[in-house]
Structures are given as structure tokens and as C-alpha cells.
N, C-alpha and C positions, 0 to 999 in steps of 0.2 A: 504494500500500500504506500502511496506517495504522500508526503507531508510537506507543506510549506511552513517553515519554521525559522527561528533565529539561531545563529551560532555566535558565541561570544568571542570577541577579540579585544584587543586593547590591553593596556597595562592594569596593574592592580589599582582599584578604586577609580579607574578611568575607562568605563565600559564603552564598547563600540560593537555593534552587531551587524552581521551580514544576514540578509534574508535569502534563504536558499530553498531549493527543492531537493528533498532527500528521501531515501527509503526510510520508512518509519522505524525500522529495526536498527538502523545505523546509529552510532553514538551522537550526542548533541553537537560536539565540535569535530566530528569525524567526517567520513566520506559523504559527499553530496553530488547531485547530478548537475545542477546549474545554480549560479548565483544570480538572483533577480532583483536585488536591492540592498540598501543599507539603512541603518538606523543609528543615530548618534544621540543618546539621551542627554549628553552634556551640553548640547546647544539649546538655546531658548525655543519655546514652542513655535513661535512665529518664524523662525529661521528656515530658509528654503532648503538647506542641506541636512536638516534634522532627519527627514525621511525621504529617501529616493527609491523609486520603483520603476522597473521596466514594464510599463502597463501592458504592452502587447504580449510579453512572455508570461506575465501573471495571468492574463485572460486565457492564453493557450493552456497553461497548466491547470487552471480551474476547469476548463472544458474537458481536459483529459481525465480529470477525476481526482486531482490532488486535493487533500484536505488541509486547510490552514489551521494553525494553532490558534488558541483564543486571542492572544495578543496580536498576531498577524491578521486575524480576521477583523479585529478592531481597526487596524491600520487600513486594510482594504476597504472597509465600509466608509472610512473617512475619505478615501480617495475615490469613492463611488464606483468601485470595481465589483462589489457584491453588496447585498442587503445586510443590514446589521443583524447580528445574532440576538436571540432572546436573552435577556439577563436572567441568570439563574437565581433561584430562591436562596437567600442567605441561610446559613445554618442557624440553629436555635440554641447553640451551645452557650451563647452569651446571656441567655435569659435564665431567670431563676427556675428551679425545679417545680414540679406540679404542686407540692404541698405549700411551698412558699408563695406561689401564685394564688392559691386558694386563700391563704392568710391575707394577702394584699387585697384581694377582692372583698373579703369580709371586712377589712379595716376601711376600705373605701365606702362600702355600703353603710357601715356604722357612722362614718363621718357625714355622709349625705343625710342620714336619718337625723343626726344631731342638728344639722343646718336647717332641716325642715321644721323641727320642733322649735328652734330658736326664732325662725321667721314667723311661726304661727303665734307665738306668745308676745 
């Protein structure tokens, strides 16, 4: 299966990425088929050289069936080469557990009851 993904280059703490078409089984920075763009996150967002793409080759590889990674898909959507992907539902690990949520709901209900009684009198 073909993947359109980024390979990391550049010095330590100075990342620079090549956007390549590679076999999905090959290592991240290993063998690839074709380099189709670059991404330099060190440049400001509005800089022209932050993201460069060979749009004809990207369109060709998408037509052939290459699947872009999440980050590359976001770049391609910004360049209007494909429609944006659906945003995934965030995990619920940051929320309190079930019993804590029940206690919070009970406390909120009690507080609203107290406000109603105070307003009535």
C-alpha cells in the first residue's frame, strides 16, 4: 500500500520535512518512491516556502491510490488538492470518571434547587 507521508530531516531541534510517496511498510526516514514536496515548520505560517508541493504529482499519486497521513492530508486540503478529512472525536480520558460525574450533576442540581428557593422567598 502506498502512503504519502513526511520524512524528517534537518538538525537537532531544527526540523525540516520532505513529503514523499513510500510503501507503507518502509521505515519513516527510509526508502521512498518519489519526493513530492517539502515542509519547513521553522518558517512563519504566511511564508511561501513553508510548504511546497508538486501539485501534478500529488494528484497523480492520489489517483493511483496513495493514502496521505493525517498531517499531509491537512496540508493537501489547505492546498485544495483533496477535501478535508472529518475531525475525529477526542478521547474522554481527560474527563472525570462516571461516579465523579454523577456527584457533579447532583451538586449542580442541588445548587439550582437552592437558587430557586432563594428566588421564591
